[in-house]
C-alpha positions, 0 to 999 in steps of 0.5 A: 685477523678478522679486522683484517680477514679480507684483504688478507693476500698470505700466510706464513709460519714455521713448523713445529707440530705444524698445527699452528701452519695448517689451522690457520690455513684452514680457517683463512682457505674457508675465507678466501680460496687464493689465498698463499699459504707458505711456509718458512723454514731454518736452514737445517729442516727438510721440510723447505726441500720438500715443498720446493722438489718434493724430497726430505732431504736438509741441508744447514744448521740453526739455532732456533728451537722448536721448529724445523721439522725433519718429516711430515706430521699429521697436521701437515700432511694434506697441507697446500704450500704455495710458497716456501722460504729456506730461512737463516739465522743471518736474516731472521736474527737482525729482525729480533734484534731491531725489534727488542732494541727499537720497539722493546719486543722480545722475541725468540728466533722461530718470530725471527724466522717467521718476520724473515719469511714475510719479508721474502712472501711480500716482496715476491707478491709484491706492493699491494698484499698483505702478509701475516704470520705469528711471533711466536716466543719469548726471547729471554727463552733463549738468553743462551744463545740469541742474547748472548754475542760470544755465542753469535761471534761463535757461530759467525752471526750477527750481532747487535752493537748493543750488546755490551762487548764479549759478554751476553745479557739478561734481556729480560731486565733491559726490557723491563727497565725500558717499559719503566 
């Protein structure tokens, strides 16, 4: 962040307690008052509705864990959010699977929500803007969901071809094997 701080046009993150979004927003706005701060909210959370309509209202559901508030926490009570996006699991998961397959990065649902939000924010802001986010979680904690094809199919969620048909995998072992 220090190397690119003069070039950062936007920051986006999902909210658990709101500490990351509010803290990073505060630091970035101290350097650039024009920076855009955005919320990436999973379906089933209420903050997207709050920042777009003023009402805490949730709709849908998500398999992500640790994010997706139904209330305004003390960390975000005074936070000014410029943009908000509701991200369905079906949009976030392909980023997680692509990064696992092509980059060897084992990320969790919060990271997928953040990446999908950053892509939406970049599209809205247009070419020439630098958007940053955080990769907030490691995928091995969510093997029973994210990397379990039966679970994914039961929720009508995208399942990558590299997951073996009908059985879950030990994603940590796969990542370690690719590193060696």
